N, C-alpha and C positions, 0 to 999 in steps of 0.2 A: 734444521740442522742435519748434517749427514749422519747416518746411523753407523755406529761402530759394529764390528763383527760380533755376533752373539752366538755362543755355542754352549750346549750343556755337555760336559765331559762325562764319558763313561769308561774310558780306557784307564787302566791302572798304570801309574808311572813306574817304569822299571829302573832299578839301580844299574849303574854302569858296570861293565865287566871289570874294570879296574877296582871299583869299590867292592864288588862281590869277592874279588880275588883277595882283597885285604881283610875280608870279613867284617867290613864296616856296615853298620845299619843306616840306611838312608833316613829312617825315621828320626834318628838323632839329630839330623840336620834339618828335617822338615820344619819342626816347630821352634826349636831353640829354647823351649821351656825347660826350666830347671838346670840350665847350663850356665856356668859363669865364664865360659870362654868368650874372649873378645875378638877372636880371629875372624878373618874374612870368610864369609859363607862359601864353602867349597863347591856347592852345587849350583848356586845361582849368583849371577853378577847383579846383586840388588842395587848397587850404586848407579847402574846404568839408568834406572828409572827413579833415582832419588829416594829409594825405599830403604828403610832400616827396620828389620823385623823385631817387634816387641817380644822379648823372651821372658819377661817377669809375669808369672801367672796372676799374682795378686793385683798388679796394676791393670792387667787386662780385665780382670773381674770388676775392679772398681770403675773402670770406664763404662762397662756395660751396665753396672748398677746405677750409675749417675744418669743414664738415659731413662730410667723409670719405665721400662718396657711393659706393655700390656699384652695379654695373650692374643689380641686381635691385631697387633701392630704389624705392618709391612715395613721392613727396614732396608735402607740403602747403605751398603758399606763400600767405601772407596779405598782401594789399595789394601785388600785383605792379606796380601803376602801369603804366608803358609797357613793362615786360618786360625790363628790363636784367639782373635776376637770373634771370628765367625762362629766357631763351635759354641761359644758362650751365648752369642746372640740367638742362635737357633734353639737353644734350650728355653728361651723365654718368648720369642716372637712367633707370629703366624707364618711369616715368609721373609726370606732374605734375598735381595739382589745384590751381588757383589760385582764391582767393576774393577777389573784387573788388567794391567797392560801386558804382563808377561804370561804367555800361555803355559809355561812350565809351572809357574806358581799356581795358576788356575787349576792345573791338573792335580797339584798337591792338595789344594783345598777340597776338591772333589773326592780325592782318595780318603780323606779323613772322615767323610760321611758316607762313603760307599757302602751299600748294603744295610744302612741304618734308616730308621724312619725319617731322620732329618734330611736325607737325600732329596726327598720329594718337596722339601720346603726351601731348597736352594737353587737359585739360578745365577749363572755367571755370565757377565758381559765382558768379552775380551776386547780391549781397545782403549782408546783415549777417553777419559772421563769428560774432558772439555767438549768432545765432539759426539759423545754417545747420546742416543735418545733414551731418556730416563723414564722408567715406569712410575706409577703412583707410589708414593711412600709416605709413611707417617713420621719416621725418625731416620736421621742419618748419623752413622758412627764411622769415624775415619781415623786411622793412623796415617796422616796425610803425607803423600810424597811431596818433598819440599818444593819442587818447582811448580806445583799447581795450587799452592796455598791460597793465593788471592783469587784465582779463577774459581776455585771450589767455593769459597765463601760467597762470592757474588752470584754464582750460579744457583746456590741454594736459596739465597734471598730473592732471586727473580723467578724461581720455579713456582709454577702454579699447577695444582693447588698448593698452598703454603704448608710446609711440614710443621709438625708440632714442636720438635726440638732437635738439636744437633749437638753431639758431643764429639769434639774434634781435637786431635793432637797436632801441634805445630812446633816449629822452631820457637824457642822461648821468646826471642825478641819480637817475632811476628805476633805471638799470642799476647804479649804484654801491650803491644800497640792496639790490639783489638779491644782491650779492656781499659786503656789509658783514659784519664779524665783531663778536662781543660786545665791549663796551668801547670801540667806536669811535662817532663822532658819528652815523653813518648807520644803526647797528644798530637795527632796528625790528621791528614786528609783521610787516611784509612780508618782511623778511629771514628771520625765523624760520620763517614759514609755508612759504616756498619751499624753504629749505634742509632742512626736515624731510623733504621728498619728492623732492629732487633735488640733485645736485652741480652747482654753478654757478661758472663762472669767467669772468673778463674776457678778451675776445679782443683788442680794440683800441678806441682812441678815434677818432672820425670828426668832423672839423671841419665847421662848418655851411656852408662854401663848397663842399662836395662835393655839395650838393643844389640842386635847382631846384623851387620857390623856396627861397632860403636860410631856414631856420628861425631863430627868435630865440635858440635854445639849441643847445648842442653835443650830439652824440650819441655813443653807445658801443655796441659789439657784445658780447653775452655768449653763452656756450655753456652750455646746460642739458641735463644727462643725468638723466632721471628714474630714481629707484631702482626696481629691478625684482627681487624683489617690493617693493611699497611697505611702509612700516612699518605695523604693525597698530594704528593710531591713528585715531580718528574725527576728521576734519578740523574739523568744527564745534565739537567740544569743545576741541581745541587752540587754534583761532582764538578761541573764546570766552574762554579764559584769557588769551590774548595781548591781546585787546581791552581787558581790565581792566588788566593789569600795565603795558602800554605806553601807556596813556592818560596816565600821569604817570611817564614812564620814569626820571626822575632822583629821584623820591621813593622812600621805602622801600616794599617790598611791603606791609608792615603798614598804612602810612598809606593806600595805595591801596585796600586791601580794606575799610578801616573807613569808607569813604564810604557815606553812607546809602543811596543808590540801589543800590550794589553789594550790600550786605547784604540789602536787600529782594528783589533779583533772585535771589540765591542761596537765600534762604529759600523763595521761591516754587518754584524748581526742586527744592529738597530735598523739599518737601511733595508735589510731583508724583511724585517718585521713590518716596517712602514709600507713596503711594497705589497706584502700579503694583506695588510689592513686597508689598502688603497688610500694611504695617507700621503699628502704632499710633503716633500722634503725640500726645504729652502736651501738655496746655494750658500756656501760658506758656513754651514752649521758645524760647530766644533763639539766633539764628544767630551773634552776635558771639563768644561763647566757643568755639563749634565751629570757627569760622574761625581764631581766635587759636591754638587747640590745634594745628591742622594746620600753621600757619606756624611755630609754636614747635618742634614735633617734627621738622620737616624742616630747620630751621635757616635758613629763608629770610625770616624776619620782618624782619630789618634789611637784607636784600639789596635791590639796585636793579635794575630791569628792564634798564637800560642795560648791565649787566654779566652778566646771566644767559645761560647757554648753552642750547642746545636740550635737552641732557640735564637741566639744572636745571629747565627748564619741564616736561619730561616727568615728572620725579620729583614735582614739585609737583602736577601734574595727577593722577597716580596716587594721591597721598596724599588729595586731595580726593575722588576717586572711592571710595576705601576707606571714607569717611565718608558716602557717598551724596550728595555735593555735586557737582552737574553745572553745565555752563556753556552748554548748548544745549538 
């Protein structure tokens, strides 16, 4: 992966001449803590990066407490904003690496620990989390910028070595999809993919008035504990199956697989597998009866994805693999 720009700030961020002339304290805008104002942040265009600064100190403390930090922990924080979570993490952890897209916010986080012992425990990577080269970390804590919610989750789950725990803030609907159960309205491909590799539970809901600027939607915090060791399942295969069955989650699995595009894709994958295994492919072979046989033998032909558990999906995936039918 390309490495994001990394820099440790030492410069003190200066207030603008206009702010100084009005006698305004930049510090009042830095953290937003203790303020009930819902106005747009006058210093930073936080919406540009999908960030909303958490200003409620009690919620910030609860998020850190739920991570059960140890004195030896190295913590990855994504989207520190002005550092309201960062300073609390530094009180409990051995080291914090914060990944921040906005250099001005990174400067403000550094300013809050400048000249303090915590300064030596903080490194800031300035750049895109999705592209950044991540260091070793035990715990991840994030008030997640909205547009990287899904990339954040799956990068954490694929990161090696596996982290111990992640406490993450998301838009409420996204968070509820992460913890949704089979048979519920929000059970989805996202739910299955994440819960295959991690135990996820809901920590708390957070109202939009606890942020500056206030977002248009409510937020929730989840706790994610990656399974270690992870299940011996190739993610691309499981996700490929999920992509098909959840595309029409309330239709029968049989109806979903009988779609022309699905059968063509599976036949192409099957022929590729046969070639790799040096297996002869007879002329006129049809994929439809092969797929129907798998669905019939497993008993999932009349099942609906909306009610299929992770175990159901794994059994179906295994049955397809036994016939040389793959999804990635």
